[in-house]
Backbone bond lengths (Angstrom), bond angles and torsions (degrees), N, CA, C in turn:
res aa  C-N    CA-C-N  psi(-1)  N-CA   C-N-CA  omega(-1)  CA-C   N-CA-C  phi
1 X - - - 1.432 - - 1.530 111.77 -
2 X 1.267 118.35 117.77 1.415 123.35 -178.93 1.534 110.91 -86.08
3 X 1.325 116.45 146.48 1.438 120.01 -179.78 1.562 111.31 -69.95
4 X 1.276 113.54 157.11 1.477 120.13 175.60 1.475 110.06 -62.85
5 X 1.335 120.52 132.01 1.490 123.38 -175.57 1.533 112.41 -59.78
6 X 1.338 116.68 -36.85 1.474 119.44 178.98 1.517 110.44 -65.54
7 X 1.301 117.72 -45.01 1.442 122.61 177.69 1.561 112.02 -60.08
8 X 1.333 113.19 -43.85 1.440 118.61 -177.35 1.527 111.50 -66.02
9 X 1.360 118.88 -44.56 1.436 120.58 176.71 1.502 113.42 -70.09
10 X 1.312 119.12 -30.35 1.443 121.01 175.75 1.580 109.84 -64.57
11 X 1.328 115.43 -42.04 1.456 118.05 179.59 1.529 109.36 -67.95
12 X 1.341 119.22 -44.46 1.431 122.03 -179.72 1.555 111.97 -59.80
13 X 1.294 116.63 -46.34 1.483 122.32 -179.93 1.521 110.44 -66.78
14 X 1.357 116.54 -41.17 1.470 118.70 177.59 1.501 113.49 -64.60
15 X 1.330 118.24 -38.63 1.463 120.77 177.04 1.518 110.71 -69.17
16 X 1.348 118.72 -37.51 1.458 120.88 177.05 1.532 110.98 -62.75
17 X 1.296 115.76 -45.27 1.524 120.21 178.89 1.513 109.22 -62.35
18 X 1.306 117.81 -45.70 1.486 120.64 178.97 1.504 113.48 -63.63
19 X 1.316 117.65 -39.57 1.441 122.60 177.78 1.533 109.74 -64.39
20 X 1.299 116.10 -45.26 1.480 121.10 -179.71 1.533 109.34 -61.78
21 X 1.369 114.94 -47.12 1.428 119.30 -175.42 1.557 111.55 -63.15
22 X 1.298 116.51 -39.69 1.484 120.00 178.88 1.532 110.78 -65.68
23 X 1.306 117.81 -40.63 1.474 119.70 177.38 1.530 111.68 -70.26
24 X 1.364 117.32 -37.68 1.416 122.29 -176.03 1.546 110.80 -65.10
25 X 1.358 115.07 -34.50 1.504 117.76 -179.10 1.533 107.84 -61.48
26 X 1.335 119.47 -42.88 1.468 118.88 -177.64 1.498 113.60 -83.17
27 X 1.319 119.95 -35.96 1.405 121.69 -177.95 1.534 112.65 -85.54
28 X 1.293 116.84 -48.67 1.439 120.48 -175.60 1.498 116.71 -81.67
29 X 1.319 115.33 -40.61 1.509 117.59 -176.15 1.544 111.74 -92.13
30 X 1.314 117.46 -36.20 1.447 119.28 -174.82 1.541 112.03 -107.21
31 X 1.293 116.22 -8.65 1.493 121.16 -172.21 1.523 116.19 -57.67
32 X 1.297 116.55 -32.86 1.465 119.04 -176.73 1.539 113.73 -94.71
33 X 1.326 117.64 1.03 1.467 122.06 -178.36 1.524 109.02 -113.10
34 X 1.322 118.62 145.87 1.467 120.12 175.92 1.516 109.95 -71.47
35 X 1.315 115.64 142.05 1.478 120.82 178.50 1.496 108.76 -84.46
36 X 1.305 119.59 152.54 1.465 122.81 176.32 1.519 111.65 -60.66
37 X 1.296 116.69 149.92 1.470 121.29 -179.19 1.509 113.30 -61.34
38 X 1.366 117.63 -34.56 1.476 120.62 -178.83 1.539 108.58 -68.45
39 X 1.325 118.00 -35.43 1.477 120.28 -179.56 1.522 111.15 -72.81
40 X 1.315 117.31 -40.29 1.444 122.35 176.75 1.584 112.30 -61.63
41 X 1.341 112.31 -36.54 1.463 118.40 177.84 1.529 110.13 -64.55
42 X 1.329 118.58 -42.69 1.441 122.38 -179.63 1.531 110.35 -71.83
43 X 1.289 117.94 -37.51 1.470 119.60 -178.06 1.544 112.38 -67.49
44 X 1.359 116.65 -24.14 1.478 118.70 176.57 1.492 112.45 -61.91
45 X 1.350 119.33 -27.50 1.437 122.60 -176.59 1.549 113.25 -93.41
46 X 1.320 116.46 0.29 1.468 119.94 -178.35 1.526 110.72 -62.60
47 X 1.322 116.40 -50.99 1.484 120.14 -177.26 1.511 111.15 -64.87
48 X 1.308 118.15 -33.66 1.493 121.66 177.96 1.497 111.35 -67.52
49 X 1.310 118.95 -30.20 1.431 123.44 -176.58 1.533 112.51 -85.36
50 X 1.352 119.26 -23.25 1.462 120.21 -174.98 1.516 112.05 -67.13
51 X 1.327 119.14 -48.14 1.466 121.45 -176.03 1.529 111.76 -62.03
52 X 1.328 120.95 -48.57 1.462 119.16 176.00 1.554 113.21 -60.17
53 X 1.296 116.94 -34.04 1.479 122.00 -177.24 1.521 107.85 -69.70
54 X 1.333 118.88 -32.94 1.465 121.27 177.17 1.511 113.10 -79.24
55 X 1.303 118.19 -33.57 1.485 121.63 -173.93 1.499 112.82 -87.14
56 X 1.295 118.35 -36.12 1.507 120.48 -174.03 1.535 114.72 -53.00
57 X 1.324 118.66 -44.27 1.515 116.53 176.45 1.490 113.04 -61.20
58 X 1.363 117.81 -34.39 1.431 122.85 -179.62 1.517 111.99 -70.22
59 X 1.340 119.40 -22.57 1.453 122.88 176.97 1.499 110.28 -88.21
60 X 1.355 116.91 -42.78 1.446 120.09 -172.56 1.552 110.37 -80.41
61 X 1.346 118.79 -42.48 1.451 123.83 -179.40 1.537 110.64 -126.36
62 X 1.328 115.69 65.85 1.475 117.16 -177.82 1.510 113.50 -65.52
63 X 1.331 117.75 128.95 1.469 120.69 179.68 1.499 110.27 -71.07
64 X 1.323 119.93 -22.64 1.478 121.36 176.66 1.519 113.57 -63.67
65 X 1.301 116.81 -24.89 1.485 119.90 -178.72 1.552 109.82 -112.09
66 X 1.278 117.69 15.36 1.480 120.29 -179.73 1.529 113.44 73.85
67 X 1.298 116.17 23.09 1.505 119.93 176.60 1.502 112.77 92.58
68 X 1.311 117.66 4.96 1.509 119.38 -179.79 1.519 107.52 -99.32
69 X 1.382 116.97 125.97 1.448 119.00 179.13 1.585 109.62 -63.55
70 X 1.314 115.58 146.00 1.490 119.55 -179.39 1.492 109.32 -135.01
71 X 1.340 115.90 162.89 1.406 122.40 -175.56 1.530 116.33 -60.74
72 X 1.339 119.86 -43.11 1.486 118.82 -179.49 1.498 113.21 -58.32
73 X 1.320 118.09 -43.08 1.449 120.56 -176.99 1.553 113.54 -72.36
74 X 1.321 115.51 -39.43 1.430 117.98 177.06 1.573 112.15 -67.73
75 X 1.333 114.24 -42.51 1.470 120.55 174.98 1.521 111.72 -59.08
76 X 1.364 117.46 -41.73 1.427 120.66 -179.48 1.533 110.95 -68.07
77 X 1.328 117.79 -37.69 1.465 121.18 174.74 1.509 110.66 -62.04
78 X 1.358 116.63 -44.89 1.489 120.20 178.88 1.512 110.19 -63.78
79 X 1.341 117.94 -42.42 1.451 119.47 -178.87 1.528 111.49 -63.95
80 X 1.356 116.10 -38.11 1.477 122.06 177.32 1.508 111.02 -60.71
81 X 1.335 115.32 -46.07 1.469 120.19 -176.37 1.564 108.02 -67.46
82 X 1.307 116.77 -47.07 1.479 119.06 -179.34 1.500 111.30 -60.66
83 X 1.387 116.58 -47.46 1.464 118.09 179.74 1.486 113.47 -64.75
84 X 1.319 117.44 -32.57 1.466 119.91 176.59 1.485 112.13 -67.69
85 X 1.337 118.06 -43.44 1.457 124.65 -178.89 1.539 110.26 -63.89
86 X 1.332 115.12 -42.91 1.484 121.30 -174.73 1.540 111.22 -73.22
87 X 1.338 116.60 -44.38 1.481 119.53 -172.02 1.514 112.39 -99.34
88 X 1.332 120.08 -19.55 1.448 123.68 -176.06 1.556 110.64 58.18
89 X 1.324 115.09 32.13 1.452 121.29 -179.94 1.491 110.43 -128.35
90 X 1.337 116.85 120.59 1.439 121.10 -175.19 1.518 111.85 -66.56
91 X 1.308 117.77 -40.52 1.492 121.26 -178.06 1.532 109.94 -63.17
92 X 1.354 117.59 -45.54 1.443 121.87 177.54 1.515 110.80 -58.67
93 X 1.304 116.28 -42.77 1.478 121.80 -179.40 1.530 110.84 -64.79
94 X 1.298 117.95 -43.03 1.461 121.89 179.20 1.546 109.49 -63.62
95 X 1.322 116.62 -48.09 1.488 118.96 -179.27 1.540 111.50 -65.24
96 X 1.366 117.56 -36.24 1.453 119.97 176.54 1.530 111.11 -62.36
97 X 1.286 118.06 -44.61 1.439 123.17 176.39 1.510 113.24 -63.03
98 X 1.307 117.55 -44.93 1.445 122.19 179.29 1.513 112.39 -65.21
99 X 1.294 116.61 -41.53 1.484 121.39 178.85 1.514 109.66 -65.81
100 X 1.318 117.86 -40.57 1.469 122.60 179.86 1.540 108.95 -65.74
101 X 1.363 116.97 -46.10 1.420 119.88 -178.43 1.523 111.71 -62.23
102 X 1.312 117.55 -54.42 1.446 121.33 -176.17 1.526 111.54 -67.52
103 X 1.362 117.51 -35.45 1.470 119.34 176.61 1.520 111.26 -63.81
104 X 1.342 118.56 -46.13 1.424 119.67 -179.54 1.507 112.04 -69.99
105 X 1.317 119.04 -38.32 1.475 121.60 173.59 1.460 110.70 -58.07
106 X 1.325 121.38 -39.09 1.467 124.19 -179.97 1.496 109.15 -71.25
107 X 1.389 119.05 -46.22 1.443 120.74 -176.45 1.547 112.85 -70.23
108 X 1.303 117.35 -36.26 1.452 122.20 -178.25 1.509 114.72 -87.74
109 X 1.334 114.99 -16.29 1.501 120.26 -172.24 1.460 110.94 -96.79
C-alpha cells in the first residue's frame, strides 16, 4: 500500500523546511557572532556522544537475535572500548570491534 501523494509531499516539504530552519539558526543568525565558552565546551562532546548513542541499542537489543543480547555483540562492544582506550584511535577501535564481532559470529555460528 503506497502512501497518499499529498501526505508524502507534505512530509517531505515539512522536513526540508525544518532542516533548513535548523541550519539557518546556526549559520545565518549566529554564524557571525562568537559562541559562549560554555556552549563551545558542550559542543565539543557532541560528536563523541553520537556514535555510542547509535550503537548501544544494537548491542543491548540486537534485531538480528530478536532483541536478546548475545556474546559476540557484547564482546565486540567491549573490544571496541578497550582498543579505543588503549590506542586513542577511532579507526583501530572500530576495526577491533568489527574483527571481534565477525570472528565470534563465525566461530559460534
